[in-house]
C-alpha positions as CSV (number, residue, x, y, z in Angstrom):
1,M,0.0,0.0,0.0
2,K,1.4,3.4,-1.0
3,T,1.3,6.3,1.4
4,F,0.9,9.9,0.2
5,I,2.3,13.1,1.6
6,A,0.1,16.1,0.8
7,V,1.2,19.7,1.1
8,A,-1.1,22.1,2.9
9,I,-0.1,25.6,3.6
10,F,-1.6,27.7,6.4
11,C,0.4,30.9,5.5
12,Q,-2.7,32.6,4.2
13,K,-3.9,33.1,7.8
14,S,-0.7,34.4,9.4
15,L,-1.7,34.9,13.0
16,S,0.6,36.9,15.2
17,I,1.5,35.5,18.5
18,E,2.6,38.2,20.9
19,L,5.0,36.7,23.4
20,S,6.0,38.4,26.6
21,E,8.1,37.7,29.6
22,K,5.4,35.8,31.4
23,N,5.2,33.5,28.4
24,S,8.5,33.7,28.3
25,D,19.9,29.9,12.3
26,N,18.5,28.5,9.7
27,E,17.8,30.5,6.6
28,G,15.8,29.9,3.5
29,T,12.6,30.7,1.8
30,Y,9.5,28.8,0.7
31,S,7.1,29.4,-2.1
32,D,4.1,27.2,-2.6
33,D,3.9,28.1,-6.3
34,R,6.7,25.7,-7.0
35,L,4.6,22.8,-5.7
36,R,1.1,23.9,-7.0
37,G,-0.4,21.2,-9.1
38,Q,2.6,19.0,-9.2
39,V,3.3,15.5,-7.9
40,L,6.9,15.4,-6.6
41,P,9.0,12.5,-5.1
42,G,8.9,12.3,-1.3
43,G,11.9,12.5,0.9
44,G,13.1,12.3,4.5
45,L,11.3,9.8,6.7
46,Y,8.8,9.0,4.0
47,K,11.2,8.2,1.2
48,G,9.4,6.9,-1.9
49,D,6.1,8.4,-1.0
50,S,4.4,11.0,-3.3
51,V,4.0,14.6,-2.3
52,M,0.7,16.0,-3.4
53,S,-0.4,19.6,-3.5
54,A,-3.9,19.2,-2.1
55,V,-6.1,17.1,0.1
56,D,-9.8,16.8,0.4
57,V,-9.8,17.5,4.2
58,D,-6.9,19.4,5.9
59,P,-5.4,18.1,9.1
60,E,-6.9,19.8,12.1
61,F,-5.6,20.6,15.5
62,E,-8.1,20.4,18.4
63,G,-9.7,23.9,18.3
64,G,-8.7,24.4,14.6
65,L,-5.8,26.7,13.5
66,S,-6.5,29.2,16.3
67,G,-6.3,26.3,18.7
68,F,-2.8,25.5,17.4
69,Y,-1.7,29.1,17.7
70,N,-3.1,29.2,21.2
71,Y,-1.2,26.0,22.1
72,V,2.0,27.5,20.7
73,A,1.5,30.8,22.5
74,S,0.9,29.1,25.8
75,H,3.9,26.8,25.6
76,I,6.6,28.9,24.0
77,V,9.2,30.8,26.0
78,Y,10.6,33.9,24.4
79,P,14.4,33.3,24.5
80,K,16.2,35.6,27.0
81,E,18.9,36.7,24.5
82,A,16.3,37.4,21.8
83,R,14.3,39.5,24.3
84,R,17.4,41.3,25.5
85,L,18.4,42.2,22.0
86,G,14.9,43.1,20.9
87,V,14.8,40.4,18.2
88,E,11.4,40.1,16.5
89,G,10.2,38.4,13.3
90,K,8.5,35.4,11.7
91,V,9.7,31.9,12.0
92,F,8.3,29.5,9.3
93,V,8.2,26.0,10.7
94,Q,7.5,23.0,8.5
95,F,6.2,19.7,9.9
96,L,4.3,16.7,8.8
97,V,1.0,15.5,10.3
98,A,1.2,11.7,9.9
99,S,-1.7,9.6,8.9
100,D,-2.2,8.8,12.6
101,G,-2.1,12.5,13.5
102,A,1.4,12.5,15.0
103,V,3.7,15.5,14.4
104,D,6.9,14.5,12.6
105,N,9.9,15.9,10.7
106,V,9.8,19.4,12.4
107,E,12.2,21.8,10.8
108,I,12.6,25.5,10.3
109,I,12.5,26.7,6.7
110,Q,13.0,30.4,7.5
111,G,14.1,31.6,10.9
112,I,15.3,34.6,12.9
113,G,17.9,32.9,15.1
114,Y,18.7,33.8,18.7
115,S,17.2,30.5,19.9
116,C,13.7,31.5,18.6
117,D,13.9,28.8,15.9
118,S,14.9,26.0,18.3
119,E,12.1,27.1,20.7
120,V,9.5,26.8,18.0
121,V,10.8,23.3,17.1
122,R,10.7,22.3,20.7
123,V,7.0,23.4,21.1
124,V,5.8,22.0,17.8
125,K,7.5,18.6,18.5
126,S,5.7,18.5,21.9
127,S,2.2,19.2,20.4
128,P,-0.6,16.7,20.8
129,K,-1.8,14.6,17.9
130,W,-3.9,16.3,15.1
131,K,-6.8,14.9,13.2
132,P,-5.1,13.6,10.1
133,G,-5.7,15.0,6.6
134,L,-7.9,13.0,4.3
135,L,-7.6,12.2,0.6
136,R,-10.3,10.1,-0.9
137,N,-11.5,9.4,2.7
138,K,-8.2,7.9,3.6
139,P,-5.8,9.4,6.2
140,V,-2.6,10.8,4.5
141,V,0.6,12.5,5.6
142,V,0.3,16.3,5.2
143,R,3.0,19.0,5.3
144,I,2.1,22.1,7.3
145,I,4.0,25.4,7.2
146,P,2.6,27.9,9.7
147,P,4.4,31.2,10.5
148,I,5.1,31.9,14.1
149,N,5.5,35.6,14.8
150,F,7.8,36.7,17.6
151,H,6.8,40.1,18.9
152,L,7.8,42.0,22.0
153,S,5.2,44.1,23.7
154,D,6.0,47.8,24.1
155,D,7.3,47.5,27.6
156,E,9.8,44.9,26.7
157,G,12.9,44.7,24.5
158,T,16.4,46.0,25.1
159,S,17.3,46.9,28.7
């Protein structure tokens, strides 16, 4: 039986997560246009599987996309060095939601450094299972690429 990896991109709804003290270096870019409408060979853990550009039903975190962002915001700790230096920006994290809903292959595709990237990886790896994506009513592996925005509130930053 052949497994499929589908690509879903949640970048259209870029939610900003404001992180503060109480919730206290990879580079690269990503464009979904290069994958649109194509079937590409798989890679990584799922060698030999097909990467598809669409699924019938997207994977879903409990509470939806806003539930995922709430989970990240409540578990992430703004790194001390980044906060001290006033580092802000978007971290694009890529991960797979397996056909059983487990999160796998977490990696940063565009980061801001200063331990922000590794903190995003830590939190996403610890996330609970998702409802898997479906293609033709069968669970499939889906790639998710949400942006995580690091933003200091006005009373924080360099000191």
